[in-house]
N, C-alpha and C positions, 0 to 999 in steps of 0.2 A: 810483469806481475807473477809469471809462473816461477821464476826463480827466487822471488820473495816469499812465495806460498811454500816452496821446497824448503828454504832455510827456516821458515816458521815451523814448518811440520817438525823437523828435526830438534829443534829448540822445544817444541811441545812434547815431544817424546821424551826428551831428556828430563823435562820439568815433571812430567807425569809419572815415569819411572823412578824419580827420586822421592817423591810424594808416595808411590806405593810401597817402596822400599822402607821408608820410615814408618809406614802405617803397620807393615809385616813386623817390624822388630819392637814397637811400642804401643800398637793398637791406638795411635794417637795422629793426628793431622795438624801440624802446627799452623797458626795462623800466619806465621811469615810466609809460609808456602802458598797459602792461599791468596795472600797479598800479590807474592810474585806472579801467580797466574792470573788475577786481575790486571796487573801491569802489562803482561804479554797479551792479554786481549785487548786492552786500550790500545797498546801501540800498533797492533795489526789493525784494529778498526781505524785508527788514524791515516794509516798509510793507506787503506782502502778508500779513505774520505779525500786524501790527497789526488790519487789516481782518478777518483770520480770527478773531481773539480777540474784537473787538466784535461781529462778525455772528453767532458761534455763543454769546455772552454778552451779549444785549442789555440786560441789566439793570445791566452795567458802566457804559455810557453812554447811558441811554435816550433822551436828545435827539438821539442822533447816529443818522441813518437810513442802515445800510448796505444797499445794494440787491444788490450782487454781491461775492462774497468767494469764496476757495479754501476747500475742505474740509481738515481736519487731515490727510488722507490724502496729500494732495499733496506734503506735504513730504518723506514717506518715500520717494515716488516720484521727487522732485526730486534726492534723495541719490544713488538708484541711477542715475538718468540722468547726474548730474556724474561719478559713478565710471567708467560706461561711455564717456563722452567722453573723459575724461582717458585712461583705457587706451588707447584707439584712437589719439589724438593721439601717445601716447609711442611707440606701435608704428610710426607712421608715422615718427616722428624716429628711432627705431632702425631701420627699413627704408631709411634714406636718402633717404626722400621729401621729407621737410621738415628745414629747420633747426629749433632750438631755439625761434626767436623765432616761427615760424610755428605751432609746435605749441600754444604757450602762448595764442597769440591765437585759435587754434581752440577750446581749453578755454574760454577767457573767453567769446566770442561764444556757443558751445554753451550756457554756463550762463546767460545771458541770453535766450535763444530761448523758453523756455518760461514764463518771467516775463512776457515781453510777450505771447505767445499762449499761454496754458494748454491751447487747443483744438488745438495741433498734432498732426498723426497721429504715431501709434506711440509717444506718451508712455506710460512711461519707457524702455522697454527698444529701442525702434529709432528714436527720434527723432535721435539722434546719428548713425545709421547714414544715415537719410534725409539728412540734413544734408550729411553727406560726401559722398555721391554727387552730390547737386545742386552741391557745390562742383566735383567732378571732371567732371560733365558741362557745366559751364558754361567751364570751363578747355580742356576737350578741344574742344568746338565752336568756340571762339574759334581754339585752335591748328589746326585743321584748316581752318577757312575762310580764315585769314590765310596759312598754308602753300601751298593750291592756288590762292590769288587771285594770290600773289606769284610763284608759279612759272608760271602761265599769262600773266602780265604781261612776263616776262622772256623766254620762248621760246614756241615754237610747241607747240600742244597735244599732238601725237604724240610730239615728243621728251620734253616733259615726263612724260606717262604712261610711256612707255617706260623713262625713268629710275627712276621709282618702281617699276614691275615688277622691274627689275634689281635694285634695292635690297631688295626684298622676297625675291627668290631668295637674295640674299646673307645675309640675316637667317635665312632657313631653312637655308642652309648651315652656318652657326654653331652653329646647334641640332644637326645632325646630328654635327658635330665633337665637340661639348660630351658629348653622351649617345651612347655607342657599344655596340652590342651589348646584352649582359644589363644595362648600366646602365639603359637604357630601361624593361627590365622592373622592375627594382628602383625605378625613380621612379614607375612607374604603380602598382605594390604599395604604394608609401607612400601615393601618394593615396587608394587604395581604403581602406587602413586608417584613415586619417583621417575619410574620409564614413561608413564603417561607423560608427565611434565615434559621429559626430554624429548617425546614424540611430538607432543604438539607444539613445542617451542619450535623444533627444528622445521615443523611445517609452515609456520605463521611468520618466523624471523626472518627477515630478508637484509641483513647485513653481514659483516665479516664475522662476526661471532658466530652465526649459524654453522660455519663449518666446522667449529669446534663441538658446539652443542649438537651438531645432526650425528655425530659419530657415538654409535652406542657402546662401542668397544671403549672408549674412554670413560663413559659414566660406569661399565663394568668394573673396569681397572681401579676407578676412584673409590666404588662402593667396596670393592674387595679389599683395598688396602685400609680403609677406615671402617671396616665391619663392627670390630670391637667397640668403637667410639659411637657408631651411629645405632646398631641394633637396639640398645637399650632404650631409646628414643620411642621406638615403634611401640613399646608396650606402656608407655605413659597415656593417661586419659587424655590429655589435650590433644597428642597426635592422633588418638582414635577418633575423636570428635572432628579434627580437621579432615580426616580421612573421608568421613561420611559426606562432609560438606563439599570436598573436593569432588568426590564422584558424582554428587547430584549436580554441581555446576558443569562438570565435563559433559554429562549427557545431555543437559539442557542446552548450554551454549554451542556444543558440538552439533546438536540437531539443527542449530539456527544456523551456524557459519560455516561449517563443513560436513553435513550430513553424508556425503560420499565417502569420507574418511574416517568416520566415527569406528566401525567396526574394525577397519584396517588396523587404526591407530590402537585399539584394544587388544587385537590379536597380537601383533607385533610386541607391545607393551609386556603382553603373558608370557609370550616366547623369551623375552628378554630377563624376565623374573626367573623364569626357570632355568636360564642358563647360569644366572647368578648363584642359584640356588645350588645347583650343581658344583659351580666353582668353590662355593662356601664349604661344600661337604667333602667333596673330593680334592681339593687344592689346599684351601686355607688351613683345613684340619690335619688332612693326612700329609700332604706335602711338605708343610710346615713341620709335622711330626718326624718325617722321615730326614729332614735337612738336619733337624735337632740331632736326630739319632747318630747321623753322621758325624756330628761334631761332640758328641756327648762324652765327659769324662766324669768319673767317680771319685770325688777327692775328699780327703778327712779334713776336718776342721783346720787343723794346723797347716795345711796346704792352701789354705785360701787367701787370696791378695786382692787388694784393693784394684778395682777394675774389672774384676771377673763378672761373668753374667750366669745368673742362675737358670736353670731349665724352668718350665712351666711347672712342673711336679715340686720342685722345691719351694718354687715362689707360692704355690697353693698352700703351703704347710705354714706360710707366714701371714696369712689373712687375719686381720684382726689386731697384728702388732703395729702399735702407733709407729715405731721406728721404721717402717716399711710402707706407711700410707703415702709418701712421696714416691711415685711410679717412675721417677727419672733414674733408678737403679737399674730398670728392666733395659734401658738403651745405653745408658751411660756406664753401666756396672756399677757393682759395690763400693760403697764409702769405707772410709776407714773404720767410723764407729760402727757400721752395719757388722763388716767382717768380725770385729770383737765381739758384737751381741752374737753371730751365729756361732762363734767359737764357745762363748759360754753357754748357749742352748745345747750344744753337742754334749756338753758333760751330762746333762739330763736325760738325753736320748739314749746315751751309751748305756743307762741302767737298765734298759730294756732291750736295747739293741747294740750288744758290744761292738759290733763292726759297722757302726753308723757312718754314712758318708753323705756329703751333698753332691747333688747332679749340677754340673757346671758346663754350660755351652762353650767349648773352646773357640769354635768361630773362625771364619778366616776375614782377615780386614778387608772391608768392602770395598776400599779405594781400589783394589785390584779388579774387581768386577766391573766397577764405574768406568776405570780408564780402558779396559777390554771391551766394554761396550761402545765407548767411543771411536776405539779403533775399528769394530765391525761397522759401526753407523758411517764412518768415513770411506771404507773400502766398498761396502754394499749399498750404500745410500739410502737405504730402507730398512723398514721393519724385518729383521731375518726370519721371526716366526713365520711369515708368510712364505718365505722360500722354502723353509724346513718342511711345512705341512701343506705345501700347494699340492 
């Protein structure tokens, strides 16, 4: 079986690099490449199943000596792993973090990882999460490094870091304008509801799903990714009423069923909500800003092409335009019609700003980071962030 795994590792590397190469050149992942990866995963899974059948029933083929094979219980766990990886990839697509091609590539790669290395950490409930963290850690370190190095090369250090500090204050100011007065309390209340639910469920649930629910890091990461989609709900009247009912029920039922854990749950939920607040302020806003700046380009309207992605600043100027109400262009890029509209708008903008240009995020095809995250997961078998920050 080791020879088979080595052979498939080589095939996996060739396939993955071909997908990455095409994504770099075209910013697209072909469906035929995804289908090829699915066939590779299915073939390797079938081989594992055959080895399992022979290994657990030596009488079927007595002349064949199978030294290593997967136990039948592996396959039920594998289905759970595949389901979780697929669900989170779809959430990333829904959160406008990835286009559909990257989400599908992530699912296929995630399905191959435990087949190549069944000893990968966290299997089956957390392997997908460790893989995802490895992907984002690799991408973030590269973006930070290239951003600061390019900035230091272009200008003196003091000017560069003064500029970063100024932009940081600008991002904080945006948050203050977005959440005013009681809105902040409602948002914090919404966070506490999420984490109180998570803590309570992890305390009371006693089956396999508890391993997933009990990890606050997964909840933090989920809310971090979906914050733009979730945060507006916290300010709705229905959610505020639900929050008050939930808190009252939590206190009453908690006093009856787990009085010794009531204060502990509230304290840990508050700490998790505080952590999420820090993540939202210092990472989601500031880090995303830095990553955008690392890949920012100023282009004249004539240079715009279909598939390009606008920065937050350029997108803000389009609010209210019915041609940009469909937010698919945020992750999939501009359509041909939208490019033409931007060119027409630029004619009017140049009457007041002669050198008017649009901000475009050049970006790096994310397939490369997904594949690198897979290599890191296969080599280190765990969440690399734990190794880096231990």
